[in-house]
MARPAVEX-496580 format. One record per residue (C-alpha): z, x, y. Coordinates in steps of 0.5 Angstrom, whole numbers, padded with zeros to 4 digits, always signed. Each point is the difference from the previous one (the first is absolute). Layout:
ZXY
...
END
This chain:
+0000+0000+0000
-0002+0003+0007
+0006+0000+0005
-0001+0001+0007
+0005+0003+0005
-0001-0006+0005
+0004-0004-0005
+0006+0005+0002
+0000-0002+0007
-0002-0008+0002
+0002+0001+0008
-0005+0004+0004
+0000+0008-0001
-0006+0002+0004
-0005+0005-0002
+0000+0007+0004
-0002+0000+0007
-0005+0006-0002
-0002-0003-0006
-0007-0003-0002
+0003-0004-0006
-0001-0007-0001
+0003-0005+0005
+0004-0004-0005
+0007+0001+0000
+0002+0005-0005
+0008+0001-0001
-0001+0008+0000
-0005+0001+0005
-0005+0005-0002
-0007+0001-0004
+0004+0001-0006
+0001-0008-0001
+0000-0002-0007
+0005+0002-0005
-0002+0000-0007
+0003+0001-0007
-0001+0007-0004
-0007-0002-0002
-0003+0001+0006
-0001+0007+0004
+0005+0001+0006
+0004+0005+0004
+0007-0001+0002
+0004+0000+0006
+0006+0005+0000
+0006+0000+0005
+0005+0004-0002
+0001-0001-0008
-0003-0006+0000
-0007-0001-0002
-0004-0007+0000
-0007+0000-0003
-0006-0003+0005
-0007-0001-0001
-0003+0005+0005
-0008+0000-0001
+0001+0008-0002
+0003+0002+0006
+0006+0005-0001
+0005+0001+0006
+0006+0004-0001
+0007-0003+0003
+0002+0004+0006
+0007+0000-0001
-0001+0003-0007
-0005+0005+0002
+0004+0003+0006
-0001-0005+0005
+0005-0003+0004
+0006-0003-0004
+0004-0006+0002
+0006+0004+0003
-0005+0004+0004
-0004-0006+0002
+0006-0002+0003
+0000+0006+0005
-0007-0002+0002
-0002-0004+0006
-0002-0007-0003
-0002-0006+0003
+0000-0005-0005
+0003+0000-0008
-0005-0005-0001
-0006+0000+0005
-0001-0008+0000
-0002+0001+0007
-0007+0003-0002
-0001-0003-0007
+0002-0008+0002
-0005+0000+0006
-0006+0003-0003
+0000-0004-0006
+0002-0006+0004
-0006+0001+0004
-0004+0002-0006
+0002-0007-0003
-0002-0004+0006
-0007+0003+0001
-0002+0000-0007
+0003-0007-0001
+0003+0003-0006
+0004-0006-0002
-0005-0005+0001
-0001-0006-0005
-0008-0001-0001
-0001-0007+0003
-0006-0002-0004
-0002+0006-0004
+0006+0000-0005
+0000+0001-0007
+0003-0007-0003
+0001+0003-0007
+0006+0004+0002
+0007-0003+0001
+0002-0002+0007
+0007+0001+0003
+0001-0004+0007
+0007+0003+0003
+0002-0003+0006
+0005+0001+0006
+0002-0006+0004
-0004+0001+0006
+0005+0002+0006
+0000-0004+0007
-0002+0006+0005
+0007+0000+0004
+0000+0004+0006
+0005+0004-0003
-0004+0003-0005
+0001+0002-0007
+0008+0002-0002
+0002+0003-0006
+0001-0006-0004
-0008-0001+0000
-0002+0006-0004
+0005-0002-0006
-0005-0006-0002
-0006+0004+0002
+0001+0006-0004
+0002-0004-0006
-0007-0003+0000
-0003+0006+0002
+0002+0003-0006
-0002-0005-0005
-0007+0000+0004
-0001+0007-0001
+0003+0000-0007
-0005-0006-0002
-0006+0004+0003
+0002+0006-0004
+0000-0004-0007
-0007-0003+0002
+0001-0006+0003
-0004-0004+0006
+0006+0000+0005
+0000-0005+0006
+0006+0003+0005
-0002-0003+0007
+0004-0001+0006
+0000-0005+0006
+0004-0003+0005
+0004-0007+0001
-0001+0000+0007
+0001-0007+0003
+0007-0002+0002
+0005-0001+0005
+0003+0007+0002
-0007+0002+0003
+0000-0007+0003
+0007+0001+0003
-0002+0007+0002
-0006-0003+0004
+0004-0005+0004
+0005+0006+0002
-0005+0005+0002
-0007-0004+0001
-0004+0004-0005
-0004-0004-0004
+0003+0000-0007
-0007+0003-0003
+0000+0006+0004
+0008+0001-0002
-0002-0002-0007
-0006+0005-0001
+0004+0006+0003
+0005-0001-0005
-0005-0001-0006
-0003+0007+0002
+0007+0003+0000
+0002-0003-0006
-0007+0003-0003
+0001+0007+0003
+0007+0000-0003
-0002-0002-0007
-0006+0005+0000
+0005+0005+0001
+0004-0002-0006
-0006+0002-0004
+0000-0007-0004
-0007-0001-0004
-0002-0007+0004
-0007-0002+0000
+0000-0001+0007
-0007-0003+0000
+0003-0006-0003
+0005-0001+0006
+0001-0007+0003
+0004-0003+0006
+0002-0007+0000
-0002+0000+0007
-0007+0001+0000
-0005-0006+0000
-0004+0002-0006
+0007+0000-0004
+0003-0006+0003
-0007-0004-0001
+0002-0001-0007
+0007-0001+0001
-0003-0006+0004
-0004-0002-0006
+0005+0000-0004
+0004-0005+0004
-0006-0005+0000
+0000+0000-0007
+0007-0002+0000
-0002-0005+0005
-0005-0003-0004
+0004-0001-0006
+0006-0003+0003
+0004+0006+0000
+0001+0001+0008
+0002-0006+0004
+0004-0002+0006
+0007-0002+0001
+0005-0002+0005
+0006+0005-0003
+0006+0003+0003
-0001+0007+0001
+0004+0006+0003
-0002+0000+0007
+0001+0006+0004
-0001-0001+0007
+0001+0007+0003
-0005+0002-0006
-0005-0006+0001
-0001-0001-0007
+0003-0003-0007
+0004+0005-0004
+0001+0000-0008
+0007-0001-0002
+0001+0007-0002
-0002+0002+0007
+0006-0004+0003
+0007+0003+0000
+0006-0004+0002
-0004-0004+0004
-0004+0005+0004
-0006+0004-0002
+0000+0006-0004
-0005+0003+0005
+0003+0000+0007
+0007-0004-0001
-0003-0006+0003
+0003-0007-0001
-0004-0004-0005
+0000-0008+0000
-0003-0005-0005
-0005-0004+0003
-0006-0005-0003
-0007+0003+0001
-0007-0001-0003
-0001+0005-0005
-0005+0002-0005
+0003+0000-0007
-0003+0003-0007
+0002-0004-0006
+0003+0006-0004
+0004-0005-0004
-0006-0002-0003
+0000+0006-0004
+0007+0000-0001
+0000+0000-0008
-0006+0005+0000
+0004+0005+0004
+0006-0001-0004
-0003+0000-0007
-0005+0006+0001
+0006+0005+0002
+0002+0001-0007
-0007+0004-0001
+0001+0005+0005
+0003+0007+0000
+0005-0001+0006
+0007+0001+0001
+0004-0005-0003
+0004-0001+0007
-0006-0001+0003
-0003-0005-0005
+0007-0004+0001
+0000+0000+0007
-0007-0004+0000
+0003-0004-0005
+0006-0002+0004
-0004-0001+0006
-0005-0005-0004
+0006-0003-0002
-0002-0005-0005
+0005-0005-0003
+0000-0006-0004
+0004-0006+0002
-0001-0007+0003
-0001-0004+0006
+0006-0005+0001
+0000-0006+0005
+0006-0001+0004
+0000-0007+0004
+0003+0000+0007
+0005-0005+0002
+0002-0003+0007
+0006-0001+0003
+0002-0006-0004
-0001+0004-0007
-0007-0004-0001
-0006+0004-0002
-0005+0001+0005
-0008+0001-0001
+0001+0008+0000
+0001+0004-0005
+0001+0008+0000
-0003+0004-0006
+0003+0006-0002
-0002+0005-0005
+0005+0003-0005
-0001+0005-0006
+0007-0003-0003
-0001-0008-0001
+0005+0000-0005
+0005+0001+0005
-0002-0006+0004
+0007-0004-0001
+0003+0006+0004
-0004-0001+0006
+0005-0001+0005
-0004+0001+0007
-0007+0001+0002
-0003+0006+0004
-0006-0001+0005
-0003+0006+0003
+0000+0000+0008
-0007-0001+0000
-0001-0006-0005
-0004-0005+0003
+0005-0006-0002
+0006+0004+0004
-0001-0004+0006
+0000-0007-0003
+0006+0002-0004
+0005+0002+0005
+0005-0005+0003
+0001+0000+0008
+0007+0003-0001
-0003+0006-0003
-0006+0001+0003
+0002+0005+0005
+0003+0004-0005
-0006+0000-0004
-0005+0002+0006
+0005+0006+0001
+0000+0002-0007
-0008-0001-0001
-0001+0004+0007
+0005+0006-0003
-0004+0000-0007
-0007+0001+0004
+0002+0006+0002
+0001+0003-0007
-0005+0003-0005
-0001-0003-0007
+0003+0006-0003
+0007+0000+0005
+0001-0008-0002
-0001+0002-0008
+0004+0006+0000
+0005-0001-0005
+0006+0004+0003
+0000-0004+0007
+0005-0006+0001
-0003-0006-0001
+0000-0005+0006
-0002-0007+0001
+0001-0007+0003
+0001-0007-0002
-0006-0005+0002
+0004-0006+0000
-0004-0003-0006
+0001-0001-0007
-0005+0000-0006
+0001-0004-0007
+0001+0005-0006
-0005-0004-0005
+0004+0002-0006
+0007-0002+0001
-0002-0005+0006
+0005+0004+0005
-0001+0001+0007
+0000+0007+0002
-0001+0003+0007
-0006+0004+0003
+0001+0006+0003
-0005+0005+0004
+0001+0007-0002
-0004+0006+0002
+0000+0003-0007
-0005-0005-0002
-0007+0001+0002
-0005-0005+0002
-0005+0005-0003
+0003+0000-0007
-0001-0006-0005
+0001-0007+0004
+0005+0003+0005
+0006-0003-0003
+0004+0001-0005
+0006-0004-0004
+0006+0004+0000
+0004+0001-0006
+0006+0004+0002
+0003+0001-0007
-0006+0004-0002
-0003+0003+0006
+0003+0006+0003
-0003-0002+0007
+0002-0007+0000
+0007+0002-0003
+0001+0004+0006
-0003-0005+0005
+0004-0006-0003
+0007+0004+0000
-0001+0001+0008
-0002-0007+0001
+0005-0003-0005
-0006-0004-0004
+0002-0002-0007
-0001+0004-0006
-0002-0003-0006
+0000+0004-0007
-0006-0002-0004
-0001+0006-0005
+0005+0003-0004
-0001+0007-0003
-0001+0001-0007
+0006+0004-0001
+0004-0006+0005
+0002+0006+0005
+0000-0002+0007
+0001+0006+0005
+0004-0003+0006
-0002+0000+0007
-0008+0001-0003
-0006-0004-0001
-0002+0000-0007
-0008+0001+0000
-0001+0001-0007
-0002-0005-0006
+0004-0004-0004
+0002-0007-0003
+0000-0005+0005
+0006-0005+0002
+0002-0005+0005
-0008-0002+0000
-0001-0007-0002
-0002-0007+0003
-0001-0006-0004
-0002-0004+0006
-0007+0004+0001
+0000+0002-0008
+0001+0008+0001
+0005+0003-0005
+0000+0008-0001
+0007+0001-0002
+0001+0005-0005
-0008+0003+0000
-0001+0007+0002
-0003+0001+0006
-0007+0001-0002
+0000-0007-0004
+0003-0003+0006
-0005+0002+0005
-0006-0002-0004
+0004-0007-0001
+0001-0001+0007
-0007+0002+0002
-0002-0005-0005
+0005-0005+0003
-0003+0001+0007
-0007-0001-0002
+0001-0006-0003
+0005-0003+0005
-0005+0002+0006
+0006+0005+0002
-0004+0007+0000
-0005+0004-0004
-0001+0006-0004
-0002+0006+0005
-0002+0007+0000
+0002+0004+0006
-0001+0007+0004
+0004+0004+0005
-0007+0002+0002
-0003-0003+0006
-0007+0000+0003
-0002+0006+0004
+0001+0000+0007
-0007+0003+0002
+0000+0000+0008
+0002+0004+0005
+0001-0001+0007
-0003+0007+0002
-0006+0003+0003
+0000+0006-0005
-0003-0003-0007
-0006-0003-0003
-0003-0006+0003
+0001-0006-0004
-0008-0002-0001
+0001-0008+0002
-0001-0004+0006
+0002-0007+0002
-0005-0005+0002
+0002-0002+0007
-0002-0007+0000
+0004-0001-0007
+0004+0005-0001
-0003+0001-0007
+0001+0007-0003
-0007+0004-0002
+0000+0006-0003
-0005+0005+0002
-0006+0002-0004
+0000+0006-0004
-0006+0003+0004
+0004-0001+0006
+0005+0005-0003
+0003+0005+0003
+0003-0004+0005
+0002+0006+0005
+0007+0000+0003
-0002+0000+0008
+0002+0005+0005
+0006-0002+0004
+0004+0004+0006
+0006-0005-0001
+0003+0000-0007
+0007-0003+0003
+0003-0006-0003
-0002-0007+0004
+0007-0002+0000
-0003-0007-0002
+0000+0001-0008
-0008+0001+0001
-0002+0006-0003
-0003+0006+0005
-0007-0001-0003
+0000-0007+0004
-0001+0005+0006
-0007+0002-0002
-0003-0007+0003
-0007+0002-0001
+0001+0002-0007
+0004-0006-0002
-0005-0005+0003
-0006+0000-0005
-0005-0005-0003
+0000-0002-0008
-0006+0004-0002
-0002-0006-0005
+0001-0006+0005
-0001+0003+0007
+0007-0004+0002
+0005+0004+0004
+0006+0003-0003
+0006+0004+0000
+0001+0006-0004
+0007+0001-0004
+0004+0005+0005
+0005+0001-0006
-0001+0007-0004
+0001+0002-0007
+0007+0003-0002
+0000+0008-0001
+0000-0002-0008
-0007-0003+0000
-0004+0007+0001
+0005+0003-0005
-0001-0005-0006
-0007+0002-0002
-0001+0007+0003
+0000+0003-0007
-0006-0003-0002
-0004+0002+0006
+0002+0007-0002
-0005-0001-0006
-0006-0001+0005
+0002+0001+0007
-0007+0000+0003
-0003-0006-0003
-0002-0005+0006
-0003-0005-0005
+0007-0002-0004
+0007+0001+0000
-0001+0005-0006
-0006+0001-0005
+0002-0003-0007
-0002+0006-0004
+0004+0004+0004
+0006-0004+0000
-0001-0001-0008
+0000+0007-0001
+0006+0002+0005
+0005-0006-0001
+0005-0001+0000
+0004+0006+0004
+0003+0004-0006
+0006+0003+0004
+0003-0003+0007
+0005+0004+0003
+0004-0003+0006
+0007-0002+0002
+0005-0005-0003
+0000-0004+0007
-0007-0003-0002
+0002-0002-0007
+0000-0008+0003
-0005-0001+0006
-0005+0005-0001
-0001+0000-0007
+0001-0007-0001
-0005-0002+0005
-0005+0005-0002
+0001-0003-0007
-0002-0007+0002
-0006+0002+0004
-0002+0004-0006
+0000-0006-0005
-0004-0004+0005
-0005+0005+0000
+0000+0000-0007
-0001-0008+0000
-0006+0001+0004
-0003+0005-0004
+0001+0006+0005
+0004+0004-0004
+0001+0001-0008
+0007+0001-0001
+0006-0005+0001
+0005+0005+0003
-0002+0006+0005
+0005+0005-0002
+0002+0002-0007
+0005+0005+0002
+0005+0000+0006
+0004+0006+0001
+0006-0001+0006
+0001+0007+0002
+0007+0001+0003
+0002+0002+0007
+0002+0006+0003
+0006+0000+0004
+0002+0005+0006
+0004+0006-0001
+0007-0001-0002
+0005+0000+0006
+0007+0002-0001
+0005-0004+0005
+0007+0000+0001
+0004-0003+0006
+0006+0002+0004
+0007-0003+0002
+0002-0002+0007
+0003+0007+0001
-0007+0004-0002
+0002+0001-0007
-0005+0000-0006
+0001-0006-0005
-0001+0001-0007
-0005-0005-0004
+0006-0001-0004
+0003-0004+0006
-0004-0006-0001
+0005-0005+0003
-0001+0004+0006
-0007+0001+0001
-0002-0006+0003
+0004+0001+0006
-0004+0006+0002
-0007+0002+0001
-0004+0004-0005
-0001+0007+0002
-0006+0004-0003
+0001+0007-0003
-0006+0005+0000
-0002+0002-0007
+0002+0007+0001
+0007-0001+0001
+0001-0004-0007
+0001+0002-0007
+0000-0003-0007
+0007-0001-0003
+0000-0003-0007
-0003-0007+0001
+0001+0000+0008
-0002+0003+0006
+0005+0004+0004
+0000+0004+0007
-0001+0007-0001
+0006+0002+0005
+0004-0006-0003
-0001-0001-0007
+0006-0005+0000
-0005-0005+0004
-0004-0004-0004
-0007-0002+0003
-0004-0007-0001
-0007+0002-0002
-0005-0005+0001
-0008+0000-0001
-0003-0006+0005
-0007-0003+0000
-0005+0004+0005
+0000-0003+0006
-0001+0002+0008
+0006-0003+0002
+0004+0005-0005
-0004+0006+0002
-0001+0002-0008
-0008-0001+0000
-0003+0006-0003
-0007+0001+0002
-0005+0002-0005
-0004+0004+0005
+0006+0004+0001
+0001+0001-0007
-0007+0002-0002
-0001+0005+0006
+0006+0004-0002
+0000-0001-0008
-0007-0002-0001
-0003-0007-0003
+0001+0003-0008
+0008+0001+0002
+0001-0007+0003
-0004-0004-0006
+0003+0005-0005
+0007-0002+0003
-0001-0007+0000
-0002+0000-0007
+0006+0004-0002
+0006-0004+0004
+0001-0004-0006
-0004-0006-0004
-0005-0003+0004
+0003-0007+0000
+0007+0002+0002
+0002+0001+0007
+0001+0007+0002
+0004+0004+0006
-0004+0005+0004
+0002+0007+0000
-0003+0006+0004
+0003+0005-0005
-0004-0004-0006
-0006+0001+0003
+0001+0007+0002
+0001+0001-0008
-0006-0003-0002
-0004+0004+0005
+0003+0007-0003
-0002-0003-0007
-0007+0000+0003
+0000+0007+0003
+0003+0002-0007
-0006-0003-0003
-0005+0003+0005
+0003+0007-0002
-0001-0001-0007
-0007-0002+0001
-0003+0005+0005
+0006+0005+0000
+0005+0002+0006
-0003+0001+0007
-0003+0006+0003
+0004+0004+0006
-0003-0005+0005
+0002-0006-0003
-0007-0002-0003
-0002-0001-0007
-0005+0003-0005
-0006-0004+0000
+0000-0001-0008
+0005-0001-0006
+0004+0005-0003
-0002+0000-0008
+0000+0005-0005
-0004+0000-0007
+0007+0000-0004
+0000-0006-0005
+0006-0005+0001
+0005-0001-0005
+0001-0006-0004
+0007-0001+0003
-0004+0000+0007
-0005-0005-0002
+0005-0005-0003
+0004+0001+0006
-0007-0002+0004
-0002-0006-0004
+0007-0003+0000
+0000+0000+0007
-0007-0003+0000
+0002-0005-0005
+0006-0002+0004
-0003-0001+0007
-0006-0004-0003
+0005-0004-0003
+0004-0001+0006
-0006-0001+0004
-0002-0006-0004
+0007-0003+0000
+0000+0001+0008
+0007+0005-0001
-0003+0005+0005
+0007+0003+0001
+0001+0002-0007
-0007+0003-0001
+0001+0004+0006
+0006+0003-0003
-0004+0002-0006
-0004+0004+0004
+0005+0003+0003
+0003+0002-0007
-0007+0003-0001
+0000+0004+0006
+0007+0003-0002
-0003+0002-0007
-0006+0002+0003
+0004+0005+0004
+0005+0002-0005
-0006+0001-0005
+0005-0004-0005
-0001-0006-0004
+0004-0007+0002
END
């Protein structure tokens, strides 16, 4: 079996700056690039007592140190500029790769008989801050896989692009008066330069950006297909409206009643919005998760987000002040119809459409104030399990259909109008939220489920299943006493359907996707509204792209109208088919739109006739490995899966899923900070004194004044003072952001890439350490000297390898092949840190000339 040395270093050790060797990234950068078994003619590399055998095309080069050259000890006395001359090597080969398009994947003339490998990064939003050291973590991992598969003979697709629409650029434009396209293009150019400086093997000929009309033409085209199939519609829905930002925010963008960006107040406000009917695909989105090679945590997050449940809808008749039934009913959804006899009150959401008809005169002001307060909270805040439950009695009662009792109706914000029916039957004995609420407001608690072991924990609700008790009413013909919870649930549903009090129901937590944003910097929605009838008319596909008009004023209108409404000459138009006057939609698409399908455009980026050529899609799809942050586990990945399934249904794609394997890389935390504090007279306080620390301000201690003592860190001058040692997520406010440009300037791209892979398992969070990168930089220097020898007196290196004719020993070959096998295995398993450890062990053995 032929074993190549490039399997030894999957990261990027560049060839010699003076060499004319192949431009491909061999780990030992020399002309002697292929390491073979004993049956092939070869020479050996010798350093000290070690001897490594390399095929060298007949050249015979003697080790300078072994033949009277500069030894390592003598070398240290010489003026040396770089132990590893990355400043020459990396720049030369980056230019070579760029000029020769070394990593270009042929677009048309490709040998489809070869296996394919599509490895993709979640493309970045090009912020003004540029790359930080967290970005290269995932990018280096995918680059290793791309290079590895190329060397195995695969056709590799490894592209890069830009998720370039978004609110940050628009906010910057509002603040500075600079058009968002100018800042976005400038940021893209910076990102591209940074990525190229890191030596990633992207096919830059396939670069795409979501802000280019040639790209968003097809985003608009997909929207039209959704509209044709009834999957896009308009509705009046309560949304998170931020007046200061002038846009609707997703629940995840609202924290404690203010916007995540800028901290502006957010209110709930009904607005006409475009919605996408993702709920129509809920079951398929659930079922197809099972076949995906994704982290189980991500799949579970999607399952919980979709939230499929089986239960029943039950009808509760509203009673008037005399206790008589009115002609109004409240429908509730419950997953536990077996507990209906334990329902002692109803709760409706603050936005429930029937609320105004339920409230008594005496309670109207209390309810009005409560509804206003709830409107300032996001759905996430309202449903937070840990938060204190609040509510207001409406002054109205309903009739429990099972036992005929009158039960109070409350309004509470822990019930959402967007989930189920916007109302629940509360069973405090068997639901923790209802139990807390009932205790607080002195609502009756009735036990109707007995645990199988008959043990009831005092002061807590029992939410499990068991045997039904206290649940019989002969007047309505319902008796479920003695049945198991499952049997009772089925019997209650059967009774409800026969008596007209309810029906079986499957429900989902998943809501339809709110698809409109009241901002400028986004894709225009390709519909118009006829002025004389307000009819919604989609644009003809031949009219795409509908180009975003130029605006000088991007600021919010203050009326809720989107900024595009200011482009009067663009807004006022004519229907191309009927010639009738019309008005364009002025909302734009959310940032998620362009990222839902970009992986398809990379397969065929220059096609002006269709979204993607079917032949190319059948070859490249699906994405084999998709790497990105776990923060995209739900929204981006779920939206992309939804669009992909729609495209599958209309014959655009041939696979049910877009991403076969998803890997979430961990985050890189800032360097460890050491902290202590002082008492009122200035004395240092040890971390042991936890009861006192809250009274004092933390003081950061420089690392050079710290030493390790056992499992703790202490002051060198005062070892009795234990310190706090914490690593935080990198942020400008903490001042712990590490710029990759600075690292590359001082240590080189190889050192940065190698270090980030060596820090720990790819999927784990890791702490940045400057001393750590210095260590891997020294490793590269040792590797370089093993191949080319020690530097000359002027700090330069010879333009050749150091090799001799001696045969390697069996032990040396065994050591080498063991390393190759280990690194190969670890690359396949994306365990890059242990693969690097194996190479370090091999290097030590090579220097010592001894087997591992």
